[in-house]
C-alpha atoms as one frame of an Amber mdcrd trajectory, in Angstrom:
protein
-121.686  42.082-209.839-122.335  43.221-213.424-125.865  44.334-214.268-127.572
  43.316-217.510-130.767  44.596-219.109-132.593  42.066-221.305-134.969  43.621
-223.838-136.968  40.684-225.216-140.715  40.301-225.860-140.728  36.492-226.051
-141.588  35.451-222.485-139.912  32.038-222.731-136.645  33.418-224.079-136.651
  36.311-221.598-137.237  34.027-218.615-134.623  31.536-219.797-132.021  34.282
-220.248-132.879  35.838-216.918-132.493  32.524-215.075-129.234  31.607-216.856
-127.621  34.992-216.244-128.698  35.158-212.608-127.119  31.723-212.079-123.928
  33.156-213.586-123.970  35.879-210.924-125.341  38.811-212.928-127.926  41.295
-211.678-130.675  41.106-214.334-133.604  43.334-215.324-136.076  42.568-218.127
-138.004  44.873-220.480-140.665  43.397-222.774-140.839  46.092-225.473-138.621
  48.717-227.078-140.077  51.739-225.311-139.660  50.132-221.888-136.117  49.142
-222.856-135.203  52.745-223.712-136.809  54.028-220.517-134.996  51.545-218.280
-131.638  52.122-219.990-132.006  55.889-219.543-133.137  55.703-215.911-130.648
  53.105-214.628-127.000  52.289-215.237-126.361  48.842-216.726-123.082  47.208
-217.685-124.588  45.546-220.778-127.841  45.314-222.739-129.048  42.164-224.517
-131.421  43.559-227.141-133.810  41.655-229.389-134.206  43.084-232.880-137.922
  42.370-233.390-139.763  44.153-230.570-143.176  45.763-230.156-143.512  49.574
-229.941-139.876  50.178-230.987-137.609  47.703-232.743-134.031  46.989-231.743
-132.608  49.370-234.346-134.666  52.250-232.963-133.731  51.409-229.377-130.042
  51.232-230.249-130.112  54.503-232.185-131.991  56.386-229.448-129.632  55.242
-226.717-126.532  56.186-228.689-127.976  59.585-229.628-128.669  60.150-225.918
-124.972  59.549-225.174-125.575  56.174-223.494-122.555  54.009-224.283-123.693
  50.825-222.525-122.482  47.847-224.609-125.258  46.182-226.619-125.469  42.602
-227.885-128.246  42.330-230.452-130.349  39.168-230.808-131.577  38.658-234.344
-133.318  35.935-236.326-132.003  37.481-239.522-128.885  36.035-241.064-128.114
  38.466-243.910-124.851  40.335-243.473-126.595  43.608-244.399-128.846  43.279
-241.337-125.855  42.627-239.080-123.940  45.589-240.520-126.965  47.841-239.986
-127.116  46.806-236.327-123.422  47.617-235.925-123.917  50.944-237.695-126.720
  51.788-235.255-124.341  51.211-232.347-124.529  47.524-231.372-121.268  46.035
-230.086-121.998  42.425-231.043-124.833  40.243-232.299-125.941  36.651-232.073
-128.417  34.885-234.350-131.464  33.015-233.060-131.733  30.193-232.247-128.580
  30.543-230.162-126.652  28.380-227.753-126.943  29.913-224.248-123.306  29.014
-223.581-122.230  30.995-226.642-124.277  34.006-225.538-122.742  33.896-222.059
-119.274  33.704-223.615-120.020  36.721-225.800-121.354  38.660-222.819-118.133
  37.998-220.905-116.038  38.981-223.929-117.893  42.271-224.445-117.707  43.129
-220.738-113.955  42.440-220.728-113.439  44.470-223.879-115.372  47.508-222.698
-114.497  47.547-218.988-111.401  49.698-219.455-112.925  51.900-222.138-115.811
  53.224-220.078-113.593  55.092-217.629-111.246  57.080-219.820-110.826  59.887
-222.312-108.001  59.695-224.857-106.579  62.885-226.362-104.421  63.459-229.433
-103.937  66.696-231.331-107.153  68.668-230.860-109.193  65.432-230.663-110.778
  64.008-227.492-112.191  60.475-227.588-114.662  59.924-224.759-115.163  56.165
-224.403-117.873  56.494-221.774-120.115  58.541-224.077-118.898  56.986-227.363
-118.188  60.535-228.420-115.441  62.332-230.330-114.799  66.050-229.852-112.605
  68.216-232.045-111.456  71.482-230.477-114.321  71.073-228.025-117.001  70.510
-230.691-118.741  67.139-230.954-117.937  65.315-234.203-120.690  63.402-236.034
-119.126  59.940-236.100-120.740  56.605-236.924-120.572  53.565-234.658-118.289
  51.709-237.080-115.968  54.708-237.349-115.844  54.887-233.545-114.966  51.180
-233.348-112.197  51.643-235.904-110.824  54.602-233.980-110.966  52.589-230.754
-109.000  49.748-232.395-106.382  52.219-233.645-105.998  53.829-230.214-105.761
  50.486-228.395-103.081  49.318-230.870-101.391  52.679-231.491 -97.989  52.430
-233.134 -98.781  48.970-234.532 -99.719  48.225-238.134-103.229  46.779-238.293
-104.216  44.724-241.320-107.603  45.188-242.963-108.650  41.779-241.615-107.841
  42.905-238.069-109.825  46.103-238.557-112.737  44.100-239.994-112.756  41.891
-236.889-112.565  44.915-234.577-115.388  46.907-236.153-117.666  44.485-238.015
-116.981  41.177-236.251-115.725  37.838-237.535-118.981  36.613-239.073-119.787
  39.634-241.255-118.451  39.442-244.793-117.526  42.851-246.163-114.768  43.795
-248.569-111.422  45.399-247.863-112.798  48.368-249.765-115.372  48.893-247.016
-112.530  49.248-244.501-110.727  51.732-246.752-113.905  53.792-247.233-114.527
  54.005-243.487-110.896  54.941-242.838-111.219  57.728-245.408-114.376  58.936
-243.664-112.669  58.793-240.271-109.697  60.781-241.564-112.030  63.533-242.773
-113.287  63.921-239.205-110.040  63.810-237.210-107.284  64.950-239.575-106.501
  68.609-240.269-105.497  67.600-243.808-107.046  64.215-244.742-104.961  64.103
-247.927-101.788  64.239-245.816-102.841  62.349-242.663-100.892  62.865-239.487
-102.547  60.223-237.310-103.906  57.354-239.464-101.039  56.355-241.712-101.318
  53.988-244.690 -98.660  51.276-244.775 -98.451  49.990-248.334 -99.393  46.337
-248.707 -99.983  45.899-244.978-102.767  48.127-243.641-102.856  51.175-241.382
-100.956  52.497-238.369-102.192  55.009-235.787 -99.592  57.535-234.626-101.718
  59.487-232.149
């Protein structure tokens, strides 16, 4: 049975989500503000967190950032009433794995929960090594020669996509879907900029990359 923490201050929404998810067979806990959400996530192990953006005491961005800085890699689906792409990108940058905009269809949320749990189930139990780099999927952490690398959530998602599809050329559209999601509209240049940033952190010589290889007119290939 997967366990889910709901962090939502609206009593009606929280109760509705709790009832729906329990009927689906999940073990559910509810926190009504950001501080309680952080406390519960730090004290107990959950398989997924459904996190509202607008919360009392600490908002969803703060909660997400604190958990990731504490090394807690529990997948997070953010609930937001905001529809601007910039707000969605910020949530992803803070460490959210997915987002859904209010008002939402409960069936869609349940489908997204299942998708995120499937996607992260294998990641949370392994460390991948290449060169002097260790990628710890449980902690969402990258270490280089034993030293922790300061890596953003989007860079980590890109690196995860490369590792999962190593040896295969990934188009910019595929990398956009993997890191930003299908409903966020950012340019190909944003992908290139994040790849450049990622190379600076994992390549000995970013100008002559050994691991993330550019394939002209097609995208990038990971040879780790």
